[in-house]
N, C-alpha and C positions, 0 to 999 in steps of 0.2 A: 578302629574301635569306634562304636557309635550307639545308638538306641533309637526305638521306634515307639511312637506314641499314638495309639489309635483310639479315635472315638466312634462308637457305632450307634445306629438309631434303631437297632433291633429290640422288639418289645419282649418283656419278660413278664411272667405271671406275678400277680399282687402279692402282698405280704402275707406270710405265714398259711398260703393255701397249700393244700395237700397236694403232693407230687402224683401225678396221674401218668404211669408209665406206658406210653403208647408203644405199639410195635415198632421197631426200628425197621428201616427198609431191608428187605430179606437178602441175605448172603447165601451163595451157594454152600458154603459151610458155616459153622458158628464156632465161636470160642468154647473151649471146655473150661470150666472152673473147679478147682480142687482146693480143699482146705487140709493144711498141714498143721500138726500139733509139734511145737518146738520146746523142748524143756530148757529153759534158760537158767544157767548158773548166775548170771549177773542179776537177773530180776527175781530169782529163787522161786519161780513158778513156771508152769508150762503156758507159753502164749501160743495163740494161734494166727495162722495169716492164710489169706487167700491167694490162689496164684490162677491167673488167666491165661491160658495157653493159646497161641495163634491156630487157626483151624489146621494149617498144615503141620502142626508139630509132632504128630505120631506117623505121619506118612514120610517125611523128610528126615530120614534117620541120622543124616550126618550134620544137619544145618545147626549152627549156633546163633542165638538170638540175643539182642539187646533186651535190658530188663529196665521197665519204669517202675519205681517204688512209689506207691500212691498213699500219702498219709492222711488219715481221718482228722476230724476236728474235735474240739473239746466237747465232753459229754458224749462222744460217739465211741466206736469200736471197729475193728478190723473189717467187718461184714458190711458196713454202711455203704460203701461204694458200690458193691454188687447188688444189694437189695434194695438201695433208694434212687439209683441211677441206671441208666442203660449202658454202663461203661463197657460191660463184656461184649455187647453188640458192637458198640463203637470202636473197641480194640480189634474186632475181627478183621477190619480193614488193613491192618498193618501186621508186618513180620516183626512182632514186638511181644514179649512177655510182660504182663502187668502183675505186680505184687502188692497185695494190700496188708500191712502188718498191724498189729496191735500197738497201741501206745498209751492206752488208758488216758488219765489226765496228766501225764508226766511231762508235758511239753517238750518231749523229745530231747531230753537234758538229763544229765546224771545229777540227781538231788542233792542239794548240800544238806538236807535233814533227814531223808529216808535212805538208809544205806543200800537197800534193795531196788529202790528206783532209779535204775541206771539205763534209761531209754536211749540216751545218744549212743552209749556203748554197745548196747544190744543190737541196735540197728547196724552198726559198722562191724562190731566183732564177732556177732553170732548169727544174725538174720541173713546178711549178705553171703557169708560163708556156707550157710545152710542151703540157700537157694541156688548157689553155684554148685554145690555137690550134688543136689537132686536133679537139676535140670541142665540142659545144653544151653549154656550162656555164653555171651561173649565176656570174658573175665579179665576185663580192662576198663578204665575210666571211660574210655569211648563207647563202652557197651552198657554203661549205666546212666539213669537219670533218676530224679527224685522230685516229687511234687506233692501238693496237698491243698487241703481247703482249711481256712481259719487258723486254729492252732497248727495244723499240719502244713499251711501254708509258710507260717512262721519257721517251723522245723525244717522244711524243705530248703528255704533260702539260707537258713543257718548252716545246714549241712553243706550247701554248695560254697559258702563263704570260708568256712572253717575246715572242709575237707576237700579242697579242690582235686587233689590227685585221686579222688574216689569217684567223683561224677563229672559227666560232660555236659550236663543240663540240670538246672533246677527251678522248678516252677511254684508259683503261688497263686491260688483263687482265694479272693476274700481274706487275704492274710492277716492274722493278728501279729502284725510285724513289731509293734512298740511296746508289747506287754511288759518286758523286763525292765523298760525305762520310765514305766508309768508312776505317777504320784498316788497318794492316797485319794486325792479328788478323783482321779480317773477310774479307781475301783468302785465308786459310789453305786449302790445298788447291784454289785456284781460280787458277792460275797463267794461264791464258788470259785469263780475264776481267781479272786484275791486270795483265797486259801491255799489254792493249788500253786499259784505264783510264788508265794512265801516260801512253800514246801519245796518247790523247785529251785527257785533262785536265791532264797534268803532274804534279809530285811533290805529295805530300799537303800541304794547306795553301795551295796555290798560289792566285793570283787567277783563273786559269781554272776551277778546282775550284769556287770560290765562285760564279763567273759562272754555272755551269752546274748548280749544286746546288738542286733543287728546294725543298728546305726552306728554304735560305738565301733564295731568292727569294721564297718566300711569307711568310717572317716580315718581309720588308721591303717588302711590299705597303701602299700607301697606300689610303686609302678610295676616292679617285677612281680608282686603278688597278683596285682590286677591282670597281667598277662597270662597267668596260670588259672583264672577262675574258669568255670563252668559258664555257659551262656545262661543268663538269667531271664525269666519271664514272669511278670505279674499283672493280674487284673484285678479289678474290684468294681463293683456296683455303685452308681452314684448315690443310692439311697442306703448304702451299707454304713454300719456303724464305724467301720474301719477306713473309709475312703479318706479321710484327712491324713491319717497315718500312712497309707499307701501313697498319696501324692507326695508327702515329704520324703518318703524313701526314693521315689522315682527322682525327684529334684536332686537329692544327694548322689544318687548313681550317675546322673548326667554330669554333675560337677566333678566327680572322680573319674569321668570317662570309662565308667564300667560297662561294657557290652550288655544290653538288656532290651527288653521290649515291655512297655506298659501300655496295658488297655483300659480306659475308663469307659463303662458301659451302663447304660440303663439297668437297674436291679438292685436287690437287697441281699441280705444275709440269709439266704434260704436255698432248698433243695432245688427248686426250679432253676435257678441261677447256676448252681453247681453242676447240675444235670447238663445244661447248655455248655458251660465253660470247660468242662472236662473233655469235650470233643476238639476244642482249641488246644489244650494242653497236649493231648494225644497227638494232634497233626504237628505241633512245634516240635514235641520231643522226637517224633519219627524223623523228622528233617535233621535234627543235631545228632541223633543216634544212628542215622544212616539206616533206618529201619525199613523205609518205603513202604508202598502199598502192595498187596498181593497181587 
């Protein structure tokens, strides 16, 4: 077991610049994107998700594919990955299905204060079974990965740590990995994040916060539990507001000898960075899920 830490000199566009979606290198075939409406009993509403199917999905009638669940960030929605990055083009290189679910601002957690905000249970108990019923997927942990950006990066790593029997890969881009353990000072000038965090996790120091704190979960991992974990990937820009939290998590993962890869790269908390790094997540996930290239 071990880890990899990579520093890159790649240049990333400046702060808050608009993402200009340039045409990706042409493929002989392209991925197809479908939008599914899923009535959720747990969240008590209909939630949408996008499915990006590989180019050969409709011609390879018997082939089953691994699935990467790709989570959006705070303030975002299920459609962001498709509309704000070239993920559908990037995914066309791999024999892999990509699913982008709706998580609203629920921190991919079963809320302690809002009974219908059960976004952790929704992903595990409703979304994944629905995807596996509708599409030809590999229905085992070796055919499932999960990743995300910011809030979604936190959620993906938490799913990997709490539900290792479900996923073989968990990845985070610019993950908001420490929000459950933040103090009041950390929430300064971040009222909307504070409100959502208190709704999801309860008051500071609560048991719900500890149960959903990636650092607390990692510190308490037994050797047997570590051996069962999915492969963890995380990266963060050096100008990102969450870089220190990601560095702390990488240090803890090394101390616990959790197999993982941490990349610290030039960049900030913005779509140009996420558009670049989702390519790396797809590449690593394809290897860990044995998806391979077309």
